[in-house]
N, C-alpha and C positions, 0 to 999 in steps of 0.2 A: 479436960482440955478439948475433947471431941465435942462436948456440948457447947462450949464457947464458940468453936469454929462453926458449928451448925447454926448458931444464932445469928451469924452474919448473913447479909444478903448475898446473892450470887455475884453481883458486881463488886462488892467489897472483897469477897473471897478471891475473885480473879485479880483484883488490884493487889492484894496482899501476896498472892502467888507470884505475880510479876515482879513485885519488889524483892521477894526472896530470891528469885532468879538473878536479879541484878545486884544483889547484895555483895557477892564475891568481888565484883568489879570495883565497887566502892571501897571495900576493905583493902584490896591490893593497891588501889590508887592512893589512899590515905597513908598506907604503910610505906610506900615507896617515895611519894612526893612531899611528904611532910617536911617542911623547912627548906625545900629546894625550889628553885625557879628554873626548871629544865625545858620550859616550853620553847624558848628561842632556839636552843640547840636542836630540838626535835623538828622545829619548823624548817631549819636549814637542811637537815637530813632529808626531809620530805621533798624539798625543792631540788636538792642535788640530784636525786634519782627519781624525778617526778614521773617520767614515762613508765618506768618499771612499776612505780607505786600505783599509777593509774590502772595499769594492767591487772595488778593484784586486786585492787578495789573492784574492778569490773568483773573479774572472775568470781569473787565472793558474792557480789550483788546478783549475778545471774543464778548462782547456786541457791542462794536464799530465796530469791524472787520466784523461781519456778516451783520450789517446794511450797511456798506460801500460796502462790496462785492456784495450784492444784487443790490444796486443802480448802481454800476459800470457795473454789468452784464447786466442790462436792457439796458443801453446805448450801450454796446458792441453788444448786440443782434440787436438793431436798426441799428447800423452801418453795421453789417455783412449782414443783409437782404437787406439793400440798395445797398451794393456793389454787391450782387448776382444779382440784377436786372439792373445793369448798362448797360448791352448789349441789354436789351429788351426795346427799346425806345417806340415802339408802337405794340400792339397786336390787331389783327383782328380775331374775332371768331364768332360763331353763337350766337344769342341772348341768354342770360342767366345770371348767376351770375359772375360778374367780379372777385370776390374773388376766386371762384372755378376755373375759367379759368386761373387766374394768378398762383395759386398753381400748376395747372397741367403743364402749359407751362414753367414757370420760375423755379419752385422748384421741378418739376417732381413728383408730388404727384398723384397717380393713381385716375382717375376720369372717370365717364361715362358721356361723353358730346356729343352733336350733331356735325355733320360734315358740312363743307362748300364744295360746289360743285366746279367743274372745271371752270365753267363760272365766278364765283366770283373770284377764284384765278387768272384767266387769266386777268380779269379787273384790279386787283391790281398789278399784275406783269408787265403789259404793261403800267402802269401809268407813265407819264413823270417825276413825282417827286420821284418815288421809285427807290432806288439803289439795295436793296436786298429784295426779298419777299420769305421767306423760309417756306415751308409747314412742318408740323411735323406729324409724324406717331408713335403712341404709341401701347402698347399692349403686347410686348415680353420682356423677360429678360434673363440674364445669371448669375446664382448665385445671388449675391446681386445687380447686375448692370442692370438698365433698358436699353433696346435696343431701340434707338430712330432713326427713319428714317428722314432724312433731305437732304439738298443739300450741295455740296462741298463748295459753297461760304459761307454758314452759318458756317460750321465747321472752315473755315479759319478766319472768322470774330470773332467767339466766342473765339478762342484761340489767336487772334491777330497774326496769322501766325506762332505761336510757336508750330509747329508740328514736332516731331521727326519721321523720315521716310518720308512718302509721302501721298498724297490724294488718295482715291480709284480710280481705273480705270475700274472696272467692278462691277456688283451688288453684288458679293459675297465677297467683301473686306470691311474692317471696320477700324475705328479709335477708339482707346481706350482712355478713359479719364485718367487724371493723377493719379487718386486714385483707378482705377480699378486693378484687379488682372492679367490682360492680358498684355503680352509683344509683341513686334513686332515679327511676325512669328508664334504666337500661332493660333491654329485652334479651334473654338468652335461652338456648336450647340445651338441656343437659344431655350428657352422654351416659350410656350404661357402663357400669364398672367404675373402679377407683384405681388410680396409679397405673401400673403396667397392664392392668386388665381392662382398660378403657376400650369400649366399642363405639367409635364415632359413627354418628348417623343412625344409631339404634332407636332414637326417639325423634319425634317430630313436634312434640308439644313445646310451646313457647311460654316462658314465665316472664312476668314483669316485676321488677324490683320496686316495691312501694315503701320500704323502710330499710334502715341501716343501723345496726347495733353499735353502741360505743364499745371500744376495746375492753376486753375483760382480762387480757393477759393469759389466755388459755388457747388450746388448739381450735376451740370453737370460733375464734376470731376470723379464721379463714373459711369457715363453713358458710353455706347458704341454707337458710331454714325455709321450708315450704310446708304447707298443710300436709299432714300424714296421709290424708285422703288422696292427695295428688300423686304421691309416690306409688300408692297401690293402684290407682287408676291407670297411670302410664305403663304399668306392667301387666295390664289386662286383668286385674283382680277387682273384687268388690271393694267399695270405698269405706266399708265399716258401718254403713247405714242401710236400713231397709229401703227398697225402691221408692216408697212414698216420702222418704226423708233424704233422698240422695243429694240434695243441695246443702245439707247441714254440714258445718265444719266443727270438729272437736267433739268431746264427749257430751252426752253419753253415746257409746257405740252399741250397735246391735251385735251380740255375741255370735249370731249365726252368719253375719256378713263381715266379720272381723278376720282379715287375712292372716294376721299373726304379727308379732313384734319380737325382735331379739332381746329387748330390754325395756323395762318400765322404770322410769326415774320417779321416785316417791319422795314427796315432801310431807312430813307429818305436821299436824297442827301444833304439837308440843314436842320438845326435844326428847322427852322420856318415851314418847309414843313410838319412836323409831325402834327401840329395843323390843317393844311388844309386837310390832309389825314384823320385825326380823324373825322373832321366835315363831310367830304364827304362820308365816309364809316360807319358812325354811323347811320345805318338804322334799325329802330325798328323791321321790319318784316323779314329782311334778314341777316344783319351783325351787329356786335357790335365792335366798335373800342374804345380802351381806353389805357391810359398810366399806366403801372404797378406802376410807381412811385406815381401816384395820389392815387391808391388803397392802397399802403403802407402808404401814409400820413394819410388816414383815420384809418388804423390799428394803426399807431403810436399815433394818438389822443386818441384811447382807451388805448393804452399802457401808454400814459402820465397820464391818470387817475389812472392806476394801479401803476405807479411810485409814484404819490402823496400819494396813500394809503400806499405803501411800505415805503415811507419816514416818514409818520405819525406813522406807526407801529414801525419803527426803533427809532424814537424820543421817543415814549412812552416807548419802551423797555429800552432804555438807561436811561430815567428818572427814571424808576423803579429800575434799577441797581444802578444808582447814589444815589437814596434814600436809598437803602439797604446798600450801602457802607458807606454813611454818618451815618446811624444808627449804623453800626459797629464801625465807627470812634468815635461816642459818647461813645460807650462802651469802646473802647481803651483809650479814654481820661481819663477814670477813673483809668486806669493802671498808667497813668503819674501824677495822682493827688498829690502824695507825692512829686515828683520832682518839680512840678509846685509850690506847697506850699512852698517848701524850697527856690526856687528862689525868690518868693515873700517876704519871711522872710528876705532874704539877701538884699532886696531892689530893685529887678528887677522891672522895670516899667511895667504897664499893657500892653502897646503896644509891649514890648518885648515878653511877655508871649503869646500874640495873634500871633505875628510873628512866634514864634516857633511852636505853634500848627497848625496854618494855613499852614506854610511851610511844615510841616510833611504831612498834608492832601493833599496839592497841589502837592507834589512830587509823591504821589501814583496815584492821578488822572491824572496828566500830563504823567507819565510813562505809565499808562494803555492806554491813548488815542494815544500816539505815537506808542506804540506796536500794538494797534488796527489797525492803518494804515497798518502795515506789515501783520497782520492777514487778513485784507481786500484784500490786493494784492494777498495773497496766496489763499484765498477763491475764488476770482474772476478767478484766473488762473485755479483752479480745475474745477469750474463750466464751464469755457470756453472750456476746454478739453472735458468735458462730452457732452455739447451741440453741439460742433463741430462734435464729433463722432456720435451723434444721428441725426443731421440734415444735415451733409456734408456742412454746411456753416461755413467758417472760421470766428470765433468770437475771437476778441482780446479785452478783458476788461481791461482797465487801469484806474488808479486813476486820476481823473480830479478835476477841481475847485469845482464842486458840493460836492464831497466827502470831500475835504479839508474844505469846509464851514460847512459841517455837523459835522466833527470832532472838528473844532474850536468852533462851537456853543455849542456843548456838553461840551467841556472842560471849556469854559467861564462860562456857567451856573453852572456847578458842582463846580467850584472854587469860585464862588460867594456864593453858598450854604455852601461851606467849612468854611465860616466865622462863621457859627453857632456853630460848636464844639469849635472854638477858643474863641468865646464869652462865651460859657458855662464854660470854664476854669476860667474865671474871677469871675463867680458867686459862685464858690465852696468855702467852708469855709477853710481858711488857718489853723486855729487852729485844727479843726477836722481832716483835712488831715495829719497834722504833727503827731498828736496823733495816727492816724491809722498806 
């Protein structure tokens, strides 16, 4: 049986699991409504207490929607951060925290990290398996945009060549990210520092924007890329080249005039070569080579535990809401006591009475669950906008199989419990209810 299940595709497995969750609802519906036409009476009950019914539906929708929205948002965050790291196959840095270096290089989070010298860079750049070895230089910003020094090859690689305008031709030209405030032709003066540590007026050099990258959906969209030589020069350092080649931009750099870089982004000629390069340059005393994707996997493992906790909290919350609604339905069933007693006096069978009461409860619960899916979509969209604005990582949270399974499981459990008010109707005294 296990082999048969494993032979199905993931989509088929998800669909079958969803069908299994909904099966109890179908079974109960067929068992209660077979041979009866109770829908008109149920409709009348819904209309008679429409405002109370709307309140119950709204309560269920909010409960289901918030749980679904949070779970969908967690998956969207994982996918967004993974897309942001796609261009960063291998990072080589000084020994330290992989998480700190990944946040600094991939997500442009300000960090105080050690530097790699020119001899290490030269060894990496001249390696036969390396296609691109891009040094990074941080420390400056313009308004809300970090100014990052790098090479023209990396700028082209990062944007897949989608650059409006052109690549820089001298050290005082820049390329703006797709989400920055700068346009081609703008002139700006960077400030020293990033975020709260900005020192306005620390620099006097002016850069001219000659290109603008298309949006990549990563924090680099708000960055401003300049030649790495420019960042070194404005801080009073050598520009990476010997005096007789001081006008050169990009590699090869002269190791003796290389001020240092916190991270080198490496693109290998072949995918398999990344593993060879990581092994070769993962030296405890000198360099640290790692895959940002592997670091993210560890982070996702922790987030997976958070997801499980969030799912459990969502289920508990929905169970409490369902219990509250069922209690309210027990109370509402007393309002229908006289009508149920009259139907019993007229000879209506017990199964018909159960069908009417369960159908009434089931309509409220099913409507709240379906509406909750819509609330979940809206909540996920709002959270995605907020997180995208805060992190500059494009996050798209959509409703998937996990959320459908959660909603179906809640609906199935709630509708099974809805049999309790239906059974309670049968235990009420017909005579006393008619006299009432």
